[in-house]
N, C-alpha and C positions, 0 to 999 in steps of 0.2 A: 707522307712523303718526307716530312722533316727528319725522320729517322734515317732516311736513305741519303740525304745530302746535307752539307754543312748549314748551320744557321745562316739566314740570308744576310744579316749584318756582317758576319765574318767573311762570307763569300764576296760581298760587295767591296769590303776593304782589301781583299786579296786581288780582285779584278782591277781595281782602280789604277795601280801603278804598272800594270802589265803593258808591254810594248804594243801588243795587238789590240788593246782596248781603244775603240774608236771614239771615245768621248773625252779626249784630252781637254783639260781646263774646265770640265763640268763634273759635278758630283752625281753619284748614283742615288736617286731619291728612293727608289723602290726596286726590289728584285723579286721576280716570280720564278720559282723552280718548276718548269713545265714537265720535266720527265727525268728519270735516271735509268740509264741502260747499262746493266753490268757487262763488262768485258774483262774477264780475269786477267791480271790481278787488281783491276780497278773498274772504271766505268766512265761513261760520258754523261755529263749533266747538260741538259738543255734548259737554258735560262732566258728570261725576258727582262730587260732593264728599262726602267723609266728614269731619264736624266732630269737634272734640275731645270733645264730649259723646256721641258715638256715633250721632248723627243723620246722615241723608243728604239731599242736595239735588241737583237737576239744573238745568242752565242751558243756554240757547242764546245764544252770544256771538259777534256779528259782529266780525271782526278784519280790519284792513287788511293790505295786502301781497299779492303774487301767490301766496305759498305759505302765508299765514297765520302766518308766523313773526314778524311785527311786532306788538308789543303796543300797538296803537292801535285805539281803538274805530272800527269801520268806519262806524257811523251818524253820525260826524262828517264823512264824505266824501260830498259830493253825488253823485259818480259811482256809488258803491255803492248809495245809496238809489234813484237812478234805475234802476239795474240790477234791484233788487227790484221796482220799479214796473213795469218792462217785462216781468218774468217773470209778474207777475199779469195784465198786459194781454193776453198771448198764451196764458194758461193753461199756462205752461211748467213744466218739470221741471229741477232741478239735481241731478245725481247725485253722491253722496259715496262713501265707501269701504264703508259698511255699509248706508246707506239713501239717501233723496233728499228734497229739498225740493219739494213739489208745490204749485203756485200755482193759484188758482181766481179767475176774474173773476166778479163779481156784477153785478146790474142797475144799480147806481148808478155804475158806472165811466163816466166821461165819454166821449162819442163821440170827442173829440179832445183831446190834450194836447200842448203844445210839447215838442220833444225836450230842450230846455234848461230845462224847468220849474223854477222857483225851489224850492230845498229849504231847510228850516229845522228844526233840531232844537229842540224845546221845552225850556225850563228847568223846574225844579221837579219832575223825575221822582222817582218812588218805586220801586215794584217793577217798573215797566215804563218803556219809553222811547218817546216819540212824535215823529214827524217829519211836517211838513206839506209838501204839494206845491202851490205857488201858493196860490190861495184856493179850491181845489177839493177837496182830499183830505187825510186824515190817516191815517198808518200807526202803529198801536200794536204795538210789538215786545215780546213777553212774554219777559222775561229768565229768570225762574224758571219751569220747565215741569214738567208732569206728563202722563203718558200719558192720552190721551183728548181729546175735543173740548172746548175751553174754552167755558164758557157765554157769553162775550162774542161769540164767533163764532156759536154755536148760536142764541142768543136774537135777536141782531141779524138773522141770516138769516131766522129765522121771522117777525119783525115786518116785515121788508122784503118778503118774498115771499108771505106768507100773510095779512097783515092790512092794514088801512088806517090803522094808527096812525101819526101824523105828528109826534109829540113826541120822537123819537129820531133820530139820524143813520142814514141808510140804509147798508146794507152795499154796498161796492164791490169787495171781494175778500178773500182770505185766503191765508195761508201755513201749510202743514202739513209736518211731518217724518214720513215714512213709513219704518219699518224693521221687518222680520220680522213683518209683519201688524199692528203697532201704529201708531196715529196720534196725533200730538202737535201741538197748535196752537202755532205760534210767532209768528204775526202776523195782525192784522186791519186791513183798509183800509176806511175809512168816508168818507162825505161830511164835509167841513169845515163846521161850522155858522157861517154869516155873522153878523157883528155880535154876537158872543156874549161874555159875561163869566162868569167863575167864579161859580157861584151862591152859594157861601159868602162870597166877598169882597163880592159885590153886597149881600147881606143885612147884613153888618157895616157897610157904608157907610150903608145906610138906617137902621139902628139908631143909628149914630153921629149922624146928622142928627136923629133923633127925640130922643135925649138932649140934644142941643144946643138944641132948641126947647122943652124943658120949662120952664114958667114958674117962676122962682125963688121966687115967693111962694106957690106951691101945693105943699104937702107930700103930700097924699093925693089921688091921681088918681082920677077916676071914668071909667067906660067911655067916655062920650061924648068926654071930653077926649083920652083915649088914641087913640080911633079917628080923631079929627080930626088929631092930630099924626102918626100912623103909618098913614095911609090907604093909601099905596102898598105898604108891606110886607105889610099885612094882606090887601089885595086880591090881591097876588101869591101869597100862601100859599093862599088859597082856590083860585086857578087851579092851583097845584101839586097840591093835593089832588085836584082834578078830573082832572088829567093822570095822576096815580098811579092813580086808579080806572079811567080809560080804558085805561091800560097793563095792569092786571090783567084787565080785560074782554077785551082783545086776546089776552093770553096764555092765556085760558081758552076761546078761541073755536073751536078746532080739535079735533075728536074723531077725526081720522083718523091722527094721529101719536101713538104711545104716549108719546113723550117729553114731550108737551104736553097730553095728554088729562086733564081734571080727574078726580080720584078721590075717593070718599067718605072723610072723616076718620073713622077707626075708633078703637075703644078702645085698640088697640095704639099708634096714633099719639099719642093723648093721654098715655098712660103714658110713651112714649118721649120726648116733648117735655117732660113734667114732669121726668123724670130729667135731661134735658139742661140745663134751667133750674137744677135743684138742683146739678148739677155745676159750672155756671158760678158760682153763689153760693158753693159750697165753695172754688173757685179764688180768688174774691175775698177770702174770709176768710183764706186762707193768704197771699195777697199783701199784705193789709193787716190784720194781726191786731188792730190798735188800733181798727179801725173796726167798729161794730156793724151787722151786716146780718142782721136776724131775719126769717125767713119759713119757715113749715112747708110740707112737701110737700103736705099736705092742702089748704092754701089755694091752692097753684099748680094742683092738679088741679081744684078747684072752679072756678077761673077759666077753665081750658081746657075744662071741660064746656060752656061757652057755644058752643063750636065744633061740638058734636055736631049732626049733620044738615047740616053744610056740607061744602064740597069743598076739597081741597088742590090747589094749582096751582103752576106755575113762577112765581117771583117774582124781584125784583131781588137780594135777599140781603145787600146791604151799602149800604143806602139812607140817604143823608144829603145835606146841602146841597152838599157837595163833589162829589157825583155828579150835579150838575145844571149847566146853563149857563143864563144869563138873557139873553134877547134884548130889548134896549130898544126895537128898532124895532117889535116886535109885542107888547111888554109881556107876555112869557110865558116859561115855563121849558121847557128841553129836558132829557130824562133820558139820562144816559150811563153807561158803565162797568158792564156786566152780568156781570163775571167772578166776582162774589161776593168773600168774604174770602179773599185769596190764600193765607193760611197754612193754610186748611182743605183737606182732601182734595177732589179734583175730584168724586168720586162724591157727597160730601156737598153740595157747592155746586150740583149738578144735581138734587138731590132736590126733589120737590114739598113744599110747606109751606103753612101758613096765610098767606093774603095779608096779613092785618092786621099781620104781623110787619114788613113794610116801613113801614107807617104808624108803628109804634112807633119804628123807627129814625129816621124823620124828626122825630118829636116830641122825641127826645133831642137831635138836631142843633139844633132850635129853642132848646132850653134852653141849649146851649153857645153859640149865637150871642148869646143875651140877656146872658150874663155875660161874653162876650169882647169885645163892641163897645166902642169908645172912649167913655168916659163912664159905663160901667155901674156901677162901684163907688159913684159919687156919686149914682146915681139908682136904687137897688135897688127901691124900691117901684114906681116907674114901669116898670122892667124886668119885674117880676113881673106887673104888671097887663097889660103888653103880651103876655107869654108866655101868660097865660090866654086872651086873645082870639085870639092866633096859633094856639094849639092848637084852639080852637073853629072857626076858619076852615078850617084844614087838614082836620079831620075832617068838617066840613060839606060842603066841596068834594068830598071822597072819597065820602061817602055819597050825595051827589046824583048822582055819576057811576055808582055801582055799583047803586043801586036795589035790586032784588030778586034780584040775581045770586046763584047758589048758593054762591059762595065767601065771601060776607059774612054775618055774623050778622044776623038780621032786625031784632032790637030794638036800640035804643040802649043798653040795659042790658047785653045780651049782648056787644055790640061793645066797650063800655067794659071789661068784665071780661076778655075775651081780650087787649085792648090793654094792660091793666095787667100781665098776665103777661109779655108780650114786652118791655115797658118795663123790667120788673124784670130780665129776662135781659140786656138791652142795658146797663143801668146797672151790673150786676155785671161785665160784660165791660170797661166803661170803668174801673171801679175797678182791675182788674188792669193795664190799660194805664197808668193814671196812677201807680200804685204803682211801676212800672218806669221810667217816662219823665218824669213831671212830678208828683212827690209833693205839691207845693204846690197842685195842682188837684184833689186827691182829694175835696175837699168837694163839688165839682160833681156827680159821679155819685152820691155818697153821698146827697145831698138828693133826687136823682131816684129812687134806690132806695127811700128812706123814703116818698116820695109815692106810688109805685106800690104798695108794700106796704100803705099805709093805704087806698088805693083798693080793693084786693082784700079787705082786712079789713072795710071798710064793706059791701061787697056780700055777703060771707059772713054777716055779722051780719044783714043785711036778709033774706037767704034763710032763715036759721034762724028769724027772727021770723015 
């Protein structure tokens, strides 16, 4: 195998600085080349890494060169990308030394594509790499891999083939690595959404415009003024809430597939979720010991009790504005990226959960947008007034779409209680992230945590009364 892939020390040095490498701050102690799968004019190396903290990670790495010995990313080569596309088009197989890449074509694959279709690798990659083919398709290659079906492929296939949900790109194909009975998703091909903007950037621009239009002479905004100045963003968030509700309705619509069939939320679920929230809070306390994060487990459990009698379903799992695209031509959002939080185990990302958890994630993203947009520091009161209305619009849109669906708490009070618990969890997660990456930002999730904790406390006090 050494003749088919680069020497392990050279490969390790090449991987270390890559943006998609998930071991930032750690050294690669050992690298095992598991397989080499030729795909002309290069191939895909399957490697396992041992890091200096004893953890292990696996990657699928396209490399250029006829024998894979050249340390050049093959996704920069249009010929290699077209070869992957052709493999999907014909439902082809590419055999390696231990396993094979198995390609599958799906309903959204175009009837015809030019042989020399334009190929463009997208900038701004994180844990994955995306390549577009003309204005028709986008291929997402998963760098870091785990055995099993990636939720991005699984959920997109389900929405494409089993539902009429139209606010997500349809599946055009997939790439899987098969070896010794195990299946690992390495790529997903989807429709390219036309006339689309990154939802996070679009919202920051709208908020920047809002702040610029704030009247200098008015210090205390009222709701009417805020609605007049921020009408576009508020209307868009109501639609996003509706789209999110329709997504959850679609994911809960099929009772013939065990992976998607809704299931009753049990006492065991509530206890397990409460422990998970508490662990996240404990992690946040360790990451930022100077920050006060007070919340008792009993309050978390009482908030989750609002979910008794409802159903758990598949959900997005990592929902925020950066997981949306905004189409100005139809003035609406498209929801993307269903793989969940990439650092979590695949089995955890595929578990059914409370649908309201996605709503909580988006509310935290709205808060981040409010404080991140140009002009926010100078217009704090206006931003807070906008966020209050934005939260109302998102939730109202969501509840209008879900109605009496079994996965949604029936009363507004029960919905708000469950929502506060998952906002608490998300804010604690953000505290850990900011403590490691942007300590100056730690006040943002801390304020979100305090607000969610106060919301839970109010509801507990009201219930006790």
